[in-house]
N, C-alpha and C positions, 0 to 999 in steps of 0.2 A: 589929238585923241587917237587911241589905238583901237584896233578891232578887238571885240570881246572874245572870251573863250568859247562862247556859243555860236560864234560867227561861222556861217557855212559858205563864205565867199570862195569861189573857185574859178580860176582862169579869167579873172577880171569881172566876173558876174557877181553882183551884190546879193546879199542875203535877201530873200523875197519877203520874209515876215518883217513888218515894221516893229521897231522896239526891241528886236533881238540883238542888234549890233548898232551901237550909237554911231560908229564911224561909217558904216554902210548907209545909215539914215542921212548923215551929213553929205555923203557923196551923191546919193540919189536926189538930194535937195539942191545940188549944184555946187557944192564946195570943190575947190581946186584940189586935184591930187597932189601928193607930196612929190618933190623931186627925188627920184631914186637913182640907183647906180646907172640906169640906162642913159639918163641925160648926160652924166659925166662921161660914160663910156663912148657914146656916139660923138660927143663934142671933141674928145681927144683923139678918137680913131682917125678922123679925117686929117687932123694935123700930123699925126704920126705917119699916115700913108703918104702924104705930100712930102714929108721930110725924107722918107725912105726912097721915093721916086727920084728926088733931087740927088740924093747920094748915089743911087744906082746909075743915073746918067753921068755923073762925074767920075764914076769908078773906072780905073784903068787896070785891066788884068795884067799887063806887062809890068807896070810899076809895082803892082801889088804881089807879083809873082804867084798868080793863081795856079798856073800849071794847065793841064789839059781840061780841067773842069773849073769853072769860075766858083770861087768860094766866098763871093760877096755876101755879107749878111750872116755868115756863120760866126758864132761866138765861141 
């Protein structure tokens, strides 16, 4: 169920009036929130950071011909 057009939910605070928004009423009653982009973002962020750190440790500036400034990670 989606929030109604009359929903005044802001910053994660549900609509105070009962019956104004069916989704807010569900959430106040204990319904589980939907998985949003945050869950996917934070799940993949750690994986990408670990991969980046492994590649950085394995990076060799001489073999990569970085010059006076390391250019690792520049695309």
